N, C-alpha and C positions, 0 to 999 in steps of 0.2 A: 501233717504236723511238721514242725521244724526238725532239722536233722539231729540236733542235740537231744530232743525228747525221744526220738526214735532210737537213738543210740543207747540212752540210759534205760529205756523200756526194754530193749533187747537184752541188755546186761542184767537187769533185774529179773527178767524171765529166766535167763540162763542160770543165774545163781539159784533161783527157786527150784528149778528142775533138777540140776545136777551138781550144785555147789557143794553139798555135803559129801559127795562121793569122789569128785575129781578136783576139788579146790577151785582156785580163782580162774583157772582156764575156762570154767563154765561161763562165768560172767564175760570174759573176753570174747569167746565165740558167740555168745548171745548178742553182744554189741556188734560184732561183725555181721551176723545174719540180720540183725535189726536195721542195718544200714544198707545192705546189698540192694533191696528193691529200688532205692532212690538213685542208684547209679545210672538209671536210664536217662537222667538229665544230660549225660554226655553223649547220648545217641542223637544225631541230627535226623529229623523227620521230614525236612524239606523246606518249610517256611515257618514264620513265627506262629501262625494259627495252628499248624500241625504240631509244632513243638509244644504248644500250650495245651492242646486237647488230647494228644496221644500219650503225654506223660501220665503215669498211673494207669496204664492199660495192661499190656502183657506182663510187665514187670511187677504188677500188683494183683495179678490174677491168682486167686486161691487154687485154681486148677493147675496153672503152670507151676506155682511154687510147691504144690504138693508133689508134683512129678519130679521136681528138682531136689526135694528133701533127701531122698536116699543117696543121691550122688554127693551132695554136700556133706552129709553125715559120714559117708565112706571116706571122703577126703580128710575130714577131721580125724577119724580113727587111724588113718595111715600116718598122719602127722604126730599122733600121740599113741604109739603102740602099747604103752603101759596101761592106757585106759581103753583100749580097743574092745575089751569085753563088755563095756557099757553100751552095747549096740542099741538097745531100746531107748536108753536115756539120751543118747546123742540124736537119735531120730526124733524123739519128742522135743528136745531142746530146739533143734533146727526148725521143725514145723511150727512150734509155738512162737518162736521169734519172728518167723515169716508172717504167720497168721495175725499176731497181735499188731504188727506193723500195718498191714492193709486194713484191718478192722478199725484201728485208731484213725487212720486217714479217712475212712468212711464217715467218721464222726464230724469231719469238717464239711464245709459247704461245697467243696469241689469233689470230695469223695474219691472212690476208686472203682475201676471196672473189675470187680472181684470175680465175675463169672465169664470174663473174656477167655476164649473166643465165642463161647456159646451165646452170650448176651453182652454186648459192649456198653450197655447202659450204665453210667456211673451210679453207684450207690452213694447218695449224698444225704446223710441224716442231719448235718448242720447243727449239731448241739454244742460244739466248742469252736473257738477261734483257732487259727493255725499255730498260735503261740499262747499258751496258758500256763503261767507259773504255778497256779494252784494244782494243776495236774503233774507238772514236771518236778517240782521241788520235793515232794515226798519220795519220788523215785531216787533222786540224788541223795537224800538223807539215808535211805536204805542202803545204797551202795557205799556211802561213806562209812556206815556202821560195819559193813563187811570188811572194809580196808582197815579200820581202826581197831576192831576187835580181834586182833591177831591171836591173843592168848585165849580168847573165848570165841572160837569160830561159830559155835552153835548159837551164841547170842546174836552175832552179826547176821547169821542166816535167818533167824526169827524176826529180827527187826526189818530186814529186807522184805520178807514175806508180808509183814504187817503193813509196810509202806506201799507195797504193790496192791494189797487189798484196799488200802485207803484211796489210792488213785483210781482204782476201779469203781469204788463207791462214788467218787466225784463224777465220773462219767455218767453213772446212773442218775445222780442229782441233775446233771446238765440236761438230760432228756426231760426230766420232770419240769425243770425251769422253763425249757423251750416251749413245751406244749401248754404250760400255764400262760406264758406270755402271748402265745399265738391265740389262745382262747380269748384273752382280754382284748387283743387287737381286733379280732373278728367282731366282738361285741361293740367296740368303738366304731368300726366301719359301718356296721348296721345302724347304729344310733345316729350317725351323721349322714346316712343315706348315700354312702359312697359305693358305687358299683365297681366290681373288679372281676377279672378273669382268673387270676391266680395270685397266691400270696406265699411269701416266705418269711420266716423269722430267723434272724441271724444274730449270733453272739457277737457282741462288740469286742474290740481288742482287749485281750489279756484277762477276761472275766466272763462269768455266766450270770451276772446280776443285771446288767444292762443289755437290752435286746433291741435290735433295729428291725423294723417291719417294712417290707416292700410289697405293695399291692399293685399289680399291673392292670391297667385298664385301657380303654380305647384312646389312642392318641397320647398316652403318657402313663405316669405312674404316681402313686402316693407313697410317701415315706413318713413313718412315725417312729417314736422312741418310747420304750416302756422299761422302767427300772422296777425291780422287785421291791425297792425301797420307796417308790412313789406313794404319796399319801392317798391318791385316788386312782381308780381303775380307768379313767377316761384317757384316751391317747389322742394327742393332737397330730393331725396329718397335714402335710404340705404336698401339693401337686406339682409335678415337673413334666414338661413336654418331652415327647420323643418323636423325631421327624421321620417316622417309618416310611413316609411317601418317597423319601430319597432312594429307597430300594426298588421302587416301581420301575418297570420298563427295562432296566439294564442290569440290575444287581440281584434280583430275587433268586436267580439260579447260579450265582457266582459261588464257587465252593467255599471260600472263606466265610461268606455270609451264612450259607446254610449250615456250615459246621458250627459256627458260633451260636446260631439260633438253637441248634440241638444241644450243644454243650452247656449253655447257660440256662437251659430249660425255660426259655422265654423271658428271663430276667435280664434284659439288655436295653440300652438306649441307643438310638440312632441320632447323630447330629452332624452338622456341617461345620468343619473347623478349617479355616484358611483354604477353602476350596476343596477340602478332602471330605469324603464320607467316612465317618468314624463310628464304630460300634464299641460301646463301653459295657463291660460286665458289671452289673449293678450289685453283685453279691460281695464285692470286696472293696470297702471304702465308704465314704460318705460324700454328700454333694460337694463338688468342688475339690474332692480329694480321692479320686478313684485310682486303683492300682493298675488294672488291665484295660488298655484302650488299643484298638486296632484300626488302622486305616485300611479300608477295603475297596475304595473307589474314588473317583473324582466327580465333583458336582458338574453336571452338564446341562445342556438345553436342547430338547426338553427333558431328557432323562440322564441320570448319572451313568457313568461308564466304569467298568471294572478296572481295578488296578492290583498289582501284586500286593499281597498282605504285608503290612508293616506294623511292628509293635511300637507304639508311641511312648514317650517317657511318662512315668507315673505322675499323678498330680498330688503327691503326698504333701500334706501341710501339717507339720508338727505343732504349729501354733494352736491347733484344735485340741491337743491332748489335755490341757487344763479344763476345757469345757467338758470333755468326756469324763474326767474324774469327778467333776461337779455333778454331771448328769447321772452317773452311777449312784450317787448319794441321794438322788431324787430331786436335784435342783436344776434350774435353767432348762426349760423345755427345748429351746433351740438356740444355736450359737448366733 
């Protein structure tokens, strides 16, 4: 999730755990601990593919963060000797701020390697987009209540707890909506006789009403959209090619290629762009407007040849936002 959401989630958790006993410093330290795991973005891992795929690994491991919790809690107690007797409370605050961060990130399509180093597989539940105001705004309301209710701190504490519960219920709703949409998509694929090897259902930007479905098949993939506000359950799919043959002969063992194949869980497109072999992560964006594209080789004759990994500019097209808004409401099947 975005950094603002993680910060306010950590603050809300800190307030809920220890706010009644140590005051506003609980929310402050919750915000700090809710932000710490994302500082790995400043660690260089070697090349763009490594930076992309190693983010949310060791820094988002529940194992690593559990081991760090006593140290961070001890440092906080040293900074606040008047509240040092709240040993259990600080331990709980730090651990929950860490844990809620990585678990929330696991609700996005990129997920986190929560069991690193025992298992580096990213946990990717994909029930929410990386920015979702419906999740974040209640947390902000709760924290504002804590700030504004100076004369009635208990009231602010209770409002914060209620808003934290509301955001958690929203996450539960997102799982239910995702699996309903995926069930509808599977029915539509079967009705249309479309064969596929794997399928993923993705929350569209900023909401959990409109869902994008990607079904990977031989030589390409099908994309469909389903809104919970659609008047019918039939999903229209469009097929797009993937030139996987470009990887034959020279690129199939190239590390950036194998790493992206693993990280995307098979949801990627291979294409030739201006003589370069490009792998696009199909899980973030829409056709003609994808976020993560990597040059991994050069088109050759008869086979492509490896090249140093290079992150290409995103294809973001904001002109599609009005269409997305209409599609959320059950209108305009395709742009």
